[in-house]
C-alpha positions as CSV (number, residue, x, y, z in Angstrom):
1,M,125.4,278.2,161.6
2,S,128.2,278.6,159.0
3,A,126.0,281.4,157.1
4,D,126.7,283.8,159.8
5,V,130.4,283.4,160.0
6,N,131.5,286.5,158.1
7,D,128.4,288.6,158.5
8,G,128.5,291.5,161.0
9,L,132.2,291.5,161.6
10,A,132.7,295.0,160.6
11,P,129.6,296.9,162.2
12,G,130.7,298.7,165.4
13,V,134.3,299.1,164.2
14,E,134.2,302.8,165.5
15,A,132.5,301.8,168.6
16,V,135.1,299.2,169.6
17,T,138.1,301.1,168.5
18,S,137.3,304.3,170.0
19,G,138.5,304.7,173.6
20,A,140.8,301.7,173.3
21,R,144.2,302.0,174.9
22,S,147.1,299.7,174.3
23,L,149.6,298.5,177.1
24,E,152.0,297.8,174.1
25,P,152.6,299.7,170.9
26,V,149.7,299.0,168.6
27,Q,150.5,297.0,165.4
28,T,150.5,299.1,162.2
29,R,152.1,296.1,160.2
30,G,151.8,292.6,160.0
31,Y,148.0,292.7,160.2
32,R,147.8,289.4,158.2
33,V,149.6,287.6,161.1
34,I,147.2,289.0,163.7
35,A,144.3,288.1,161.5
36,L,145.3,284.6,161.1
37,V,146.0,284.2,164.7
38,V,142.5,285.3,165.5
39,A,141.0,283.2,162.6
40,S,142.6,280.1,164.0
41,A,140.0,280.5,166.8
42,L,137.1,281.1,164.5
43,F,138.2,278.2,162.2
44,M,138.3,276.0,165.3
45,Q,134.8,276.8,166.5
46,Q,133.3,276.4,163.1
47,L,135.1,273.2,162.3
48,D,134.0,271.8,165.7
49,G,130.4,272.7,165.1
50,T,130.2,271.2,161.7
51,V,132.1,268.2,162.2
52,L,130.1,267.2,165.3
53,T,126.7,267.3,163.5
54,V,127.8,264.4,161.2
55,A,128.7,262.3,164.3
56,L,125.5,262.4,166.1
57,P,124.1,259.1,165.3
58,T,127.4,257.3,166.1
59,M,127.6,259.3,169.4
60,A,124.0,258.5,170.4
61,R,124.8,254.7,169.9
62,D,127.8,254.9,172.1
63,L,126.2,256.9,174.7
64,A,123.2,254.5,174.8
65,T,120.7,257.5,174.1
66,P,118.2,258.4,171.3
67,A,119.8,260.4,168.5
68,T,117.4,263.1,168.9
69,S,118.2,263.6,172.7
70,L,121.7,264.7,171.6
71,S,120.1,268.1,170.6
72,L,120.7,269.0,174.2
73,A,124.6,268.8,173.6
74,L,124.0,271.3,170.7
75,T,121.7,273.7,172.3
76,S,123.7,273.9,175.6
77,Y,126.7,275.1,173.6
78,L,124.5,277.8,171.7
79,L,122.9,278.6,175.0
80,A,126.2,279.2,176.5
81,L,127.2,281.6,173.5
82,A,124.1,283.5,173.9
83,L,124.4,284.1,177.8
84,F,128.1,285.0,177.7
85,I,128.8,286.9,174.6
86,P,127.3,290.3,176.2
87,A,129.9,289.8,179.0
88,S,132.7,289.3,176.5
89,G,133.5,293.0,175.7
90,T,133.5,294.1,179.4
91,L,136.0,291.3,180.3
92,A,138.1,292.3,177.5
93,D,138.1,295.8,178.6
94,K,138.9,294.9,182.2
95,F,141.6,292.4,181.8
96,G,142.9,293.1,178.4
97,S,141.9,291.6,174.9
98,R,145.0,289.2,174.7
99,T,144.6,287.8,178.1
100,V,140.9,287.1,177.6
101,F,141.3,285.8,174.2
102,C,144.1,283.3,175.2
103,S,142.0,282.3,178.4
104,A,138.8,281.7,176.3
105,I,140.8,279.5,174.0
106,G,142.0,277.7,177.1
107,I,138.2,277.0,178.3
108,F,137.3,276.0,174.9
109,L,140.0,273.4,175.0
110,L,139.3,272.1,178.3
111,G,135.6,271.7,177.4
112,S,136.6,269.8,174.2
113,I,138.8,267.6,176.3
114,L,135.9,266.9,178.8
115,C,133.5,266.2,175.7
116,A,135.9,263.8,174.4
117,Q,136.0,261.9,177.9
118,S,132.2,262.0,178.3
119,G,130.6,258.9,179.0
120,T,126.8,259.8,179.3
121,L,124.5,262.4,177.8
122,Y,124.5,264.7,180.7
123,T,128.1,264.9,181.1
124,L,128.5,265.8,177.4
125,V,125.9,268.4,177.9
126,A,127.9,270.0,180.7
127,A,131.0,269.9,178.8
128,R,129.7,271.3,175.8
129,F,128.3,274.2,178.0
130,L,131.8,274.8,179.3
131,Q,133.0,274.8,175.6
132,G,130.3,277.2,174.7
133,I,131.6,279.7,177.4
134,G,135.0,279.6,175.8
135,G,133.6,280.1,172.4
136,A,131.3,283.1,173.6
137,M,134.3,284.9,174.7
138,M,136.8,283.6,172.0
139,V,135.2,285.0,168.7
140,P,134.0,288.3,169.8
141,V,137.2,289.2,171.8
142,G,139.0,287.9,168.9
143,R,137.4,290.4,166.6
144,L,138.3,293.1,169.1
145,V,141.7,292.2,169.1
146,L,141.9,292.5,165.4
147,L,139.7,295.8,165.4
148,R,141.8,297.4,168.1
149,S,145.3,296.1,167.0
150,V,145.3,296.8,163.3
151,A,145.6,300.3,161.6
152,K,142.5,301.7,160.1
153,E,143.7,301.8,156.6
154,D,144.5,298.0,156.7
155,M,141.2,297.1,158.3
156,V,139.3,295.8,155.2
157,Q,142.2,293.5,154.1
158,A,142.5,292.3,157.6
159,L,138.9,291.4,157.9
160,S,139.3,289.5,154.6
161,W,142.2,287.6,156.2
162,L,140.0,286.8,159.2
163,V,137.2,285.5,157.2
164,M,138.6,283.1,154.7
165,P,140.1,280.4,157.1
166,A,136.8,280.8,158.9
167,L,134.8,279.9,155.7
168,I,137.0,276.7,155.1
169,G,135.8,275.3,158.4
170,P,132.1,274.6,157.5
171,I,133.2,273.3,154.2
172,L,135.8,270.7,155.5
173,G,133.9,269.9,158.8
174,P,131.2,267.4,157.4
175,P,133.4,265.3,155.2
176,L,136.2,265.3,158.0
177,G,133.4,264.3,160.6
178,G,132.4,261.6,158.4
179,F,136.0,260.3,157.9
180,I,136.5,260.4,161.6
181,V,133.4,258.5,162.5
182,T,133.9,256.0,159.8
183,W,137.5,255.1,160.3
184,L,138.4,256.4,163.8
185,D,136.5,257.2,167.0
186,W,134.1,260.2,167.3
187,R,136.0,261.4,170.4
188,W,138.8,262.6,168.0
189,I,136.4,265.0,166.8
190,F,137.1,267.1,170.1
191,Y,140.8,266.0,170.3
192,L,141.1,267.6,166.8
193,N,140.8,271.1,168.5
194,I,143.9,270.8,170.8
195,P,146.7,271.4,168.4
196,I,144.7,274.2,166.5
197,G,143.9,275.9,169.9
198,I,147.6,275.5,171.1
199,I,148.7,277.3,167.9
200,G,146.2,280.2,168.5
201,M,147.1,280.6,172.1
202,V,150.8,280.7,171.5
203,G,150.5,283.0,168.5
204,A,148.2,285.3,170.2
205,W,150.6,285.6,173.4
206,M,153.5,286.2,171.2
207,L,152.3,288.6,168.5
208,V,149.1,290.2,169.7
209,P,149.3,293.3,171.8
210,E,147.4,293.8,175.0
211,V,144.6,296.3,174.5
212,R,142.1,297.4,177.0
213,G,139.1,299.7,176.5
214,D,138.0,302.5,178.8
215,A,135.3,301.1,180.7
216,R,132.7,303.9,180.9
217,T,129.9,302.0,182.3
218,R,129.4,299.3,185.1
219,F,128.6,295.7,184.1
220,D,125.0,294.8,184.6
221,V,125.6,292.0,187.0
222,S,122.0,291.7,188.0
223,G,120.7,292.0,184.5
224,F,123.3,289.1,183.5
225,F,121.8,286.9,186.2
226,M,118.2,287.5,185.5
227,S,118.6,287.2,181.7
228,G,120.7,284.1,182.0
229,V,118.1,282.4,184.1
230,S,115.3,283.6,181.9
231,L,116.7,282.5,178.5
232,G,118.3,279.3,180.0
233,C,115.0,277.9,181.6
234,L,112.7,279.0,178.6
235,L,115.1,277.4,176.2
236,F,115.6,274.0,178.1
237,G,112.1,274.1,179.1
238,F,111.0,274.0,175.5
239,E,113.6,271.3,174.8
240,L,112.3,269.0,177.4
241,A,108.5,269.5,176.7
242,S,108.3,266.7,174.1
243,R,110.1,264.3,176.0
244,P,108.4,261.5,177.9
245,G,108.3,261.9,181.6
246,T,109.7,265.3,181.8
247,G,106.5,267.2,181.3
248,W,106.5,268.7,185.0
249,V,110.1,269.7,184.7
250,A,109.6,271.4,181.5
251,L,106.5,273.3,182.9
252,V,108.5,274.5,185.9
253,L,111.4,275.6,184.0
254,L,108.9,277.7,181.3
255,I,107.2,279.3,184.4
256,V,110.6,280.2,185.9
257,G,111.9,281.6,182.8
258,A,108.8,283.7,182.0
259,V,109.0,285.2,185.6
260,F,112.5,286.0,185.2
261,G,112.0,287.4,181.8
262,W,109.4,289.8,183.1
263,I,111.5,290.7,186.1
264,Y,114.3,291.5,183.7
265,I,112.4,293.6,181.4
266,R,111.3,295.8,184.4
267,H,114.9,295.9,185.6
268,A,116.2,297.1,182.2
269,R,113.6,300.0,182.0
270,H,115.3,301.5,185.1
271,I,118.9,301.4,184.5
272,D,121.1,303.2,182.0
273,D,123.0,300.4,180.6
274,P,121.2,296.9,180.7
275,I,123.1,293.9,179.4
276,L,120.4,293.5,176.8
277,D,118.6,296.6,176.0
278,P,115.1,296.2,174.8
279,T,114.6,299.8,173.8
280,L,116.8,299.0,170.8
281,M,113.7,297.3,169.3
282,R,112.2,300.7,168.9
283,V,114.5,301.3,166.0
284,P,112.4,300.0,163.0
285,T,115.3,298.4,160.9
286,F,117.0,296.8,163.9
287,R,113.4,295.5,165.1
288,L,112.5,294.1,161.6
289,S,116.1,292.7,161.2
290,V,116.0,290.9,164.6
291,I,112.5,289.4,164.1
292,G,112.9,288.4,160.4
293,G,116.4,287.2,161.1
294,S,115.2,285.2,164.0
295,L,112.6,283.4,162.2
296,T,115.1,282.5,159.4
297,R,117.9,281.3,161.9
298,I,115.3,278.9,163.5
299,T,115.2,277.0,160.1
300,Q,119.0,277.4,159.7
301,G,119.5,275.9,163.2
302,A,117.2,273.0,162.3
303,Q,119.0,272.0,159.2
304,P,122.5,270.9,160.4
305,F,120.8,268.8,163.0
306,L,118.2,267.3,160.8
307,L,120.1,266.5,157.5
308,P,123.0,264.3,159.2
309,L,120.3,262.2,161.1
310,M,118.1,261.9,158.0
311,F,120.7,260.6,155.7
312,Q,122.2,258.2,158.3
313,L,119.0,256.8,160.3
314,G,116.5,257.4,157.3
315,F,118.5,256.7,154.2
316,G,121.1,254.3,155.7
317,L,124.1,256.3,154.3
318,S,127.7,256.1,156.0
319,A,128.8,259.1,158.0
320,A,131.5,259.7,155.4
321,K,128.9,259.9,152.5
322,T,126.7,262.1,154.6
323,G,129.5,264.6,155.2
324,T,130.3,264.8,151.6
325,I,126.6,265.6,150.8
326,T,126.0,268.1,153.6
327,M,128.9,270.2,152.9
328,A,127.1,271.5,149.7
329,G,125.2,274.2,151.9
330,A,128.6,275.7,153.1
331,V,129.9,275.7,149.5
332,G,126.6,277.5,148.5
333,A,127.1,279.9,151.2
334,L,130.6,280.7,150.3
335,A,129.7,281.2,146.5
336,M,127.2,284.0,147.5
337,K,129.8,286.3,149.2
338,A,131.1,288.0,146.1
339,L,127.6,288.5,144.7
340,A,125.8,290.0,147.8
341,P,127.0,293.6,147.4
342,R,126.0,293.8,143.8
343,V,122.5,292.1,144.3
344,L,121.8,294.7,147.2
345,R,123.0,297.6,145.2
346,R,120.7,296.6,142.3
347,W,117.6,295.6,144.1
348,G,118.0,297.1,147.8
349,F,117.4,295.3,151.0
350,R,113.6,295.0,151.0
351,Q,113.2,293.3,147.5
352,S,116.4,291.3,147.9
353,L,115.3,289.8,151.4
354,I,111.8,289.1,150.1
355,V,112.9,287.1,147.1
356,S,115.8,285.3,148.8
357,G,113.3,284.3,151.8
358,L,111.0,282.7,149.3
359,V,113.7,280.7,147.5
360,S,115.4,279.7,150.7
361,S,112.3,278.5,152.3
362,A,111.4,276.7,149.2
363,G,114.6,274.8,149.4
364,Y,114.1,273.9,153.1
365,A,110.6,272.5,152.1
366,T,112.1,270.5,149.2
367,C,114.3,268.6,151.7
368,A,111.1,267.1,153.1
369,L,110.6,265.5,149.7
370,F,114.2,263.8,150.0
371,R,114.1,259.9,149.7
372,P,116.8,257.4,149.3
373,D,116.0,256.9,145.6
374,W,116.7,260.6,144.8
375,P,119.9,261.3,142.8
376,I,122.7,262.4,145.1
377,P,123.7,265.2,142.5
378,L,120.2,266.6,142.7
379,I,120.2,266.6,146.6
380,T,123.4,268.3,146.5
381,F,122.2,271.1,144.2
382,V,119.0,271.8,146.4
383,L,121.4,272.0,149.5
384,A,123.8,274.3,147.6
385,L,120.9,276.5,146.4
386,S,119.4,276.8,149.9
387,G,122.7,277.6,151.4
388,F,123.4,280.3,148.9
389,F,120.1,282.1,149.6
390,T,120.1,281.6,153.2
391,S,123.6,282.9,153.5
392,F,122.4,286.1,151.5
393,Q,119.6,286.7,153.9
394,F,122.0,286.6,156.8
395,T,124.2,288.9,155.2
396,G,121.3,291.3,154.4
397,F,119.7,291.0,158.0
398,N,123.3,291.6,159.7
399,A,123.9,294.6,157.6
400,I,120.6,296.4,157.8
401,A,120.2,295.9,161.4
402,Y,122.9,298.4,162.2
403,A,121.9,301.0,159.5
404,D,120.1,303.3,162.0
405,V,121.7,302.6,165.1
406,D,123.6,305.6,166.8
407,K,127.3,305.0,167.2
408,E,127.1,305.4,170.8
409,R,124.6,302.3,171.1
410,M,126.4,300.0,168.6
411,S,128.1,298.1,171.3
412,A,124.7,297.5,173.0
413,A,123.0,296.5,169.5
414,T,125.7,294.1,168.6
415,S,125.5,292.3,171.9
416,F,121.7,292.2,171.6
417,Y,121.9,290.9,168.1
418,A,124.6,288.3,168.6
419,T,122.6,287.0,171.8
420,F,119.3,286.5,169.7
421,Q,121.4,284.9,166.8
422,Q,122.6,282.2,169.0
423,L,119.3,281.6,170.8
424,T,117.1,281.3,167.7
425,L,119.7,278.9,166.2
426,S,119.2,276.8,169.5
427,L,115.4,277.4,169.2
428,G,115.6,275.8,165.6
429,I,117.3,272.5,167.1
430,C,114.6,272.4,169.8
431,T,112.0,272.7,167.3
432,A,113.3,270.1,165.0
433,A,114.0,267.7,167.8
434,T,110.4,268.2,169.3
435,V,108.7,267.4,165.9
436,L,110.8,264.2,165.6
437,E,109.9,263.2,169.1
438,L,106.2,263.6,168.6
439,G,106.6,261.9,165.1
440,T,108.3,258.9,166.9
441,L,105.5,259.0,169.5
442,I,102.5,259.0,167.1
443,E,104.1,256.3,164.8
444,G,105.0,254.2,167.6
445,K,108.4,253.4,166.1
446,G,111.6,253.0,167.9
447,G,113.2,256.0,166.3
448,P,112.1,258.8,163.8
449,T,111.1,257.8,160.4
450,L,111.3,259.7,157.0
451,N,107.9,260.8,157.6
452,S,109.0,262.4,160.8
453,F,112.0,264.1,159.1
454,S,109.6,265.3,156.4
455,A,107.3,266.9,159.0
456,A,110.2,268.6,160.8
457,F,111.4,270.2,157.6
458,L,107.9,271.4,156.6
459,V,107.6,272.9,160.0
460,V,110.9,274.8,160.1
461,A,110.3,275.9,156.4
462,A,107.0,277.5,157.3
463,I,108.7,279.2,160.2
464,S,111.2,280.7,157.7
465,T,108.4,281.6,155.1
466,S,106.7,283.7,158.0
467,A,109.9,285.9,157.9
468,I,108.7,287.4,154.6
469,I,105.8,289.0,156.6
470,W,108.5,291.2,158.3
471,N,110.6,291.6,155.3
472,R,107.8,293.5,153.5
473,R,107.4,296.0,156.5
474,F,111.1,297.3,155.5
475,A,110.8,300.8,153.8
476,P,111.7,300.5,150.0
477,N,114.7,302.8,150.8
478,A,115.7,301.0,154.0
479,G,119.6,300.6,154.1
480,A,120.0,302.7,151.0
481,A,123.1,304.4,152.3
482,M,124.6,300.9,152.9
483,S,123.7,299.3,149.8
484,G,124.0,302.0,147.4
485,H,120.6,301.2,145.8
486,H,119.3,304.7,145.1
487,E,122.7,305.3,143.3
488,A,122.1,302.3,141.1
489,R,118.6,303.3,140.3
490,S,119.6,306.7,139.2
491,D,122.5,305.6,137.2
492,G,120.3,303.4,135.2
493,D,117.6,306.3,134.4
């Protein structure tokens, strides 16, 4: 999940800043302060997600549930993000960016407190869903706050200030989670959000102007309901499909989800501004980026779920040591950021995505070979290398997706893309949990074995490898205006 932190922040700047009106004088100075206020929310969200994955085995023991069942808590959060992100822009336009941003932090904090108080799996799932509603509005609206409150000449530096604290979260998260689980109680993972969130709320209320956009279109309430029912039923139906005694429930959910999905597609064809516009898939670069990026994100969603469970349940490592090892992926992702523009300029999007996809998938497949006698430095190197190339892929996918999208459709494109980002990360967790459950049933053990983890890594690695089929369909000059690839080639001639 951390690989997507700072990608796609800038696309659509003109779309969100045009037509915006401020109820207070727009800030032309102090952009660093505004960026850091917004970054506090992004930092909190990233820290929360990465800290939590390390704590899953301990939480499962305290909640008296199999560790693989806690995938529900992860997918419910990501599902809430996918469902409510498209509504965030409309709410900000209607009620004001600052008001919605502060309210979103408040909802996220309320969900965090309820997560900490949860005594069963299902109360935790419900609390995580509420937390996800806050997160769905918090980060996108926070970006709008920044884009609408900072002068254009300061925008690049402001985005840099926004990104850096957010990148620190995925690096600090795993070791911090291991520390909390080892020496404190896992509930402190959620209490940790409270001081960060309060600082963000107070800072936003005091320093951020109240900015609204001109709402030119009506919010697609019917589409929001139909797409929400469809996506929710399909995702949870798939999640429950492998669990003993839930076959009929899963089947009903999948059927209901498919029916509502069909109804939504018919609905979207007959209105001007659907909440998720399927006609965007007619744009070749956008379509290929959505499909290829989705296949890659399935694997990226699975890895943070699988690794902590394998290291703790399969290797017998402590939560603290697990957190120290798994942070390597975030370090690799951070190291990539400075190199991505130069690589894309030299080789272009198509060739870069093909090569990075091969290396990234090979890294995930290598995780299937991990065993307790492997040297820790070697495991760390593999994870850092996978994080490096996977993060590069997301940078490329998120950039080229908007290369050929018209400015007037940029807002719809960003909502569509962000929704599928979260859904496919959720699907990755579901896929990994399904393979682990099947492996447990086949082997007849009380829980997943190392063989089950190996099978799960190989399955998700195969899925990400299939993205190369779609990467090859990009035109050789796709996104050349963004990467400068043609210029680089001509300079060398």
